[in-house]
C-alpha positions, 0 to 999 in steps of 0.5 A: 413386251418387245421394244419398239425397235424389236417390233420394227425389226421383226416386221422388216425381217418378215417382209424381207423373208417373203420377198426372198421366197418370191425371188427364189421361185416359191409358188406364187399362191404361197407368196401371196398368202404370206404377204396378205397375212403379213399385212393383217399382222401389221394392222393388228400391231399398228392398232395397238400402238399409240401415235408414235414415230414407229407407226409411220415406219410400220406404215412404210413396211405395210405399203411395201407389203401391199405393193409386193402383193399387187405385183404378185396379184397381177403378174403371177396370179393374173388378178388385175382387180385385186392388184389395183386395189392393193396398189391404191391402198398402198399409195394412201398408206405410203403418204402417211409413212416415214418414206413417202418416196414409196409412192414412186415405186407404187405408181410405177407398178400401177403403170406396169399393170396397165401394160399387161392388162388383158383388156389391151385397151390403148387408153390404158397405155396413156393412163400408164404414161400418166402414172409414170410421170406421177411416179417421177414426181414422187421420187424426190430426186433419188436417181435410183428411183428415177431410173426405175420410173424411166425403165417402166415408162420405156416399156409403155412407149415400146408398147405404143410402138414409139421406138425413139421415145422408148430408147431415149427413156432407157438412156435416161434410166442408164444416166440416172444410174451412172450419176447416182451418188446415193444408194437405193432405198432398202426396199428397192435394192434389186434395181440396177443396170441389169434391170435396164438391160433386161427392159431394153431387151423386152422393149426391142421384142415389143418393137420387133427387133430380135437382134437388138433384143438378144444383145440387150438380154444377153447383156442382162444375163451376163451377171448373177441374179439374186432375183431368179423370178426376174431372171426367168423372164429375161431367159425366156425373152432371150430364148425368143429373140434367138429363135426369131434369129434362127438359132434354135439350139441357143433358144432351147438351151436358154428356155431350159434354164428358165423352165424350172423356176417358171414351173415352180412359181406357176406364174401367169406372166412367166408362163406367157413369156415361156409360151411366146418363146416356145412359139418362136422356137416352133416357127424357127424349126 
């Protein structure tokens, strides 16, 4: 029989593999299926274990699995109902896990889901502000997690048309990254300055300032991306901004870089970003 350390290591490695598949642009239906299979596998493992510290560690892996499945459900598959259910279950499990800070990530994602809710109800954005504030309380002072919660909150403000609040909140995110003396939790290791710059670009697009959107998006694209799925969004946003400024050639070039991953993933959110960029290019012709 495997040792307890083997069980935990295997669970973490399995989740890391699925996360990597998503980052590299695997079809989202496949990724979601793998995440849910991992979730059910964890249920089976946990049910056979006594109430030992390992179980709390496995709860942390399960909460991460459900959070990632929520992200894929609404951003990639367009299923907001399932995403909300997975997030709520993840939050309950995170409270019982060995790392309750996971709730900061989960509540931020619940806020983000409301930004993209197809109902476009303004009250959802005010709910998103509530979840962003709740996420901040759960971060336990970790500067990387705080920066991430500020990043999401900035997008909420931009969606409400509050330019000053959005940019001030992004400044807070950058400041938290600047003063960080401890690293990010392993489950949130891909958050850094690139994510803040890309969010700034997205916010400026929402606020109608293409020039500032392009500057921020190009800054985000200056480095290498391990997360190709996110890079696709940034490329599409930059393409849209350049098209709005009349530089059709630059816009087409950036969009051509975004297309392969977007097509492979067949993601609702990425397809929509591509559509907006294409529309801007057509209008600039």
